[in-house]
N, C-alpha and C positions, 0 to 999 in steps of 0.2 A: 504494500500500500504506499502511496506517496506520503511524505512527511508534511503534516499540516504546519504552515507558517502563517501566523497571525500578526499583522502589523497594526498596533493600536494607535488610532488617531483621535483627535478631539478638536473643538473649535480653535482656530488660529494655529493649527499645526504647521510646522515647517514642511513644505511640499516635498522637498528633495530628501528629507529624513524618511518619508514614506516610500516614494517612488524609486529612490536609489537602491535600497535593499530589495524591494520587490522585483526590480528589473534583473538584478543578479540572479535570483532564484528562477525567474521566468526564463532567462537566457540558459541557465543549466537545463531546464526542461527542453528548450529548443534544440540544444546540442544532443541531448539524450534521444530525442525523436529522430534526428538526423542519422543517428547511429542504429536506429531500429530498436531502441530500448524504451521501456515505459518511463514517463516523466517521474523524476524523483520527488518533486515537490507539489504541494497544493497551496499556493499562496493566496492570501486575501486580506483585505483591509476591514478592520472591525472598529466599532465605536459604541459608546453607551447609547442604547436606543436604536442604533442603526440608522439608515437613511443617509441623507446628504450632510456632509461635514465640510464647512468652509475653511479652506487653508488660508494662511496669512498672505499667500500670493494672489488671493482672489479667485482661485480655481477650486470648485467644489469636487469632493471625493464622494463616491457612492459607497457606503460602508455597510457591512452586515452587522447584526446585533451581536453583543458579547456572547460568545459560545458557552454553553454549560459544560461541555466536555473539555478535557485538557488539550493543549496544543503540543506538538512536538517542540516547536520554537515559538516563543512570544517575543515580538520586537516592539519596544515602546519608543515611539517617535518623540522628537522634541519641537521646540518652537515657542513663540511668545505665550501661547495658550497653555503651556505646561503648568505654570504656577497656579492658574485657576483649577486645572484638572487635579493637581496635587492636593487641593483643599476640598475636592469632592469626595467625601468619606465613603459613599457607596462605590465609587470607582476604585479608590484606594484599597477597600476591602476586597473587591473582586480581583484586583491584581494580586493581593497577598494570597488569596485562596487559590486562584487559577495557576499562579507561578508554581505552587507546590505539586501540581499535576503535570508540569512541563518537563521535558528532558533538558531544555536550557531556556533561560530567560535573558533578555538583553535590552539595552537602551541605546538610542542614537542621540548624540549631542545632549541637549538639556532634558531629554527624556529621563535621564538619571535622577532628576528631582522627583518625578512621579515614582520611579522604582524605589527610590530612597525612602519616600514617604510610607511605602508598604512594609519597610523593614528588611527587604531582601538584600540590601547592600551593607547592612551592619557588619562591621568587622572585616570587610573585603577591600581589596585594592580596586579602585575605580578611576574613571576618567570622564570628563565632559569637555565641552568647548573651553578652550584655554581662558576665554574672558570670564567664565563662569566658575572655575575651579575653586577659587577662594570663597565665593558665595556658597558653594555646595558644601565645602568643608566646614564653614561656620554654622550653617543650618543643620548639618548632620555630622556632629563631631565623632560619631562612632565609625565613620568612613575613613579609609585611608586614600585620600584623593591625590592622584599624581597628575601634574599638569602637562607633561610632555608626550606621552605615548599617543599613537593614532588609535589603538584600541587595547583593551585589557581583557584577558580571559582568566577569571579566577574561579575555577571549578565549573559549575553549571551556569555561572553568571558571567555575561559579557557586557562590557560598556565601551562606548567609542567616543571619539572626539567630535568636532563640529561638522555638521552637514555632510559633505561628500565622504567623510571618514566612515560613514555608514555602509558605503560600497565596499571599502576595505574590510570592514567587519563581516559583511555578508559573504565576501570572497573567501575569508578565512574559514567561515562556517561550511561553505561548499567544499573547501579543501579537507576539512575534518570529516565530512560525510562521504565524499566521493573521490578523494585523492587530489594530489597536487596537479597532475596533468589536466584533468578536467577543469579545475579552478582556473588554470592559466588559459585554457581555451575560452572560458567565460570572459576573462580579462581581455583577451585578444578580440573577441566579438564585440566587446563594449568600447573598443579602442582605448583601453586603459593599459598603456604599455608596462607600467610598473605596478605589480601586486605588492603593495607595501607591507612589510612585517609590522606587527604591533609595536615593536620596540623603537621604531623610527619616530622622530620628533614630529609633532602635528603642525609646527610652523617653522619657517626657515630662518636662518641666521639673519639674512637681510631684513626680513620682517621684524625680528626682535630688535634690530638696530634702529628701527624707525620709531623712536620714542617721542620725538618732538618735531613735528613738521616734516618737510620733505627736502631739507637743505642738502642732504648728502646722498639722496637716492641715486642721482646720476653717477656720482663717484663710486658707490657700491656696485653699480652695473659695470662701470669701467674697470674696477678692480677684479671682478669675476671674469672678465674677458682678457685680463692681462696679468694673470697670476705668476707668470714666469719672469716679469719685468721687475726692475728695481722699484720697490714700493716703499722706499724711505720717505721720511717726512717732507723733504724738499719736493720730491716728485708729486706726492699727494696734495700738498699745499698749492703747487702750481696747477694741478688738474682742477682743484676746487676754486681757483682764482682768488686765494687768500694768502696773507703772510703766514710764515711758518708758526709764529707765536699765536696768531689769531686762529689758525686752523686747529692747532692742538687744543686750545682752550674751548673752542666752540664744538669740536667734534666730540670731546668727552662729555660736555654738557648735554649735547643732543642725543647721544647714543648710550651713555653710561659705560663706554668702553674706551681704552686707549686705542689709537690707530693700530698699533702693533698686535694687540689682542684681537681686535676685530678682523684684521687680515688673517691671523691664524685660524679663526673660526671659519671664515669664508673658505679658506683653503681646506679645512677639515671636512666641511660640508660638501665641497666639490669631490674630495676623495671619497667620501661615503657613496655618492652617486656612482662613481666609476667602479668602486668595489662591489656594489650591489648589482649593477645592471650591465657590466661589461666583464670581459675576461682579461683586461689589460693587466699585465704583470705588475706586482706592487712597486717594483723599482721604477717602472714607467709612470705609475700613478704619481709617485713622489716627485718626479721631474715635472710632469704635466701640471701639478698643482703648485709648483714653486717651492717645494721644500728642499730641493736640491739632493737630498739623500734619503734613503729608506729609513735610516736611523732617526733622522729629524721628523720624518712623517710619523714613525712609530711613537716617539715621545709626545708629539702634539696630539696625536689620535688618542693615546692613553689618557692624557690630561683632559681632553674634552669629552671622550666617550666612555672611558673606564675600561676599554678593551683594546687589544692590539688590532691593527688593520687585518691580519690574517684571520683572527678570531671573528671579526665582524663579517668578513667575506664568507666564511664557513657557515655562519648562522643566517645571514641575510641575502646571500647572492641567489638570483634567479636565472643567471646566465646559463647554467648547465641544464635548466629545464625548458628554456625558451630559445627558439631560433631567432636571434637578434636580426639576422639579415632579412628573414621573412616579415618581421614586424617593423622593419625600418620605415616604411611609409606612414606608420601609425604611431609615431612617438608622441604620446600625449600622457601627461601625468594628472591624476586626480589629486587636488590639493586638499588639506585637512581642515583648514580653518578659514 
């Protein structure tokens, strides 16, 4: 029998929190049919009372009523309406009772607030949209909220970061159910070149450096494209059109980092991408990212990531499972936040 996938929606739900995971499971069904196999999933949208549910995007979803029987997988979407949903005691009670009959229960983005209200996240490692992690931790102090991961799997409970990270979460579920190769076929069909592991950060270094305004956005883009060049203060100040003293002062005030530390982080982020989705030897990764030597890359990677480049590649690389040449025309990454 196909596994029942129920995606819980509510008024002012985030549309992509619902449709992203749904499409992953639907695409798995499409691929199974093409292989002459029965569809592995029976996905549907559910809501309290059923009927039309208006999303925050202004598009209505036609939902089924809350089921009495258990689901294989319950996915709780997020969105601005989740706070009102988490105050609906009847809905919270239904989630609490229904989750007990599910093989796994999950939340996408701020759906974690509704799942937390049911008590199912107590004592577990969880994640939500990076802008709501502190709020979630304060409201539910029994949770171990981690702000960085794309998604977290803690036993039968899964939580994911913002919006499109729900696609990554659903792909990981497909991989758990049907194997890595089929999950990668789904990713290919959806033109999602990178099937990101949960341990990857939900926001990029350059995004985290944008703390105040956009003064250095163009500089960060230039740095990313010129990692092998001399990136000393004189070069950066010239590129930014500022005096050296003014550049150093304003850069740290705007980004919270010294220029040297920011460059190291950008180089590490580039190295992460090369390690995870290419087979480029680590020595060449070090050179291409401007580290100069493999040992310098290793030290910087350890400092930033807590693991060696080799260990990171062994854990997160998809290059051995995906034909990069075949996917070359479709190189598109789904972002997390």
